[in-house]
N, C-alpha and C positions, 0 to 999 in steps of 0.2 A: 622442616618437613611437618611436622603436625603429626596428631594421629596416635596411635596406639599399634608400638612396637611390638611382636612377637615374644622378647623375651620379658617387654614390662606387663603383658598378659599373662604371662606364664609364673610370674613373679605376682599377682595379685593373687590369681589361681592358689597358687600354693599357701599363700599369706590367706587365703578363705579356709582352705584345709586343715590350716595348722592350730583355725580359729575356733573349728567344728568339733576339732579331736580335742582343745583345750575344754571345751563346754560339754565336752560328752564324758569326757572324764570328771568332771563336777559335779555331774550329776552320777557316778558312781560313786561317789565318793558319798555324798549326800546317802545315798540309796543305802550301805554299806553301813555310814552313821547311825540309819534308822534303825536296822538292823539289831545294830549293837545295844538299846535301847529298848529293842522285844525282849532282852535277855532274859531282863529279870520278870516277867510275864511268862516265861516259859518254866521257869526255878518256879512259882507261882504255881504254874497248873501241873509240877512232877509231884511238890509236896500236897497238893489237894489229891492228886490219884493216889499219893503213897496213904493216907487217912482214909483212903474211900470205903475199906473194910470196917472201920470205927465207925463213919458218918452212918452207912449204906447207901450209900453213893454210887 
């Protein structure tokens, strides 16, 4: 027969959806990891603001 059967087309489409979903999850994981790295900067800002009345800032 040859050609692309409907079942083959649907399985290829689902494989593409699964690949896009997994890449999206990877992007979200990277974003959360970078946000955790920024936590140290937030602590620095909190300490600086706590000393603002001493430094005059």
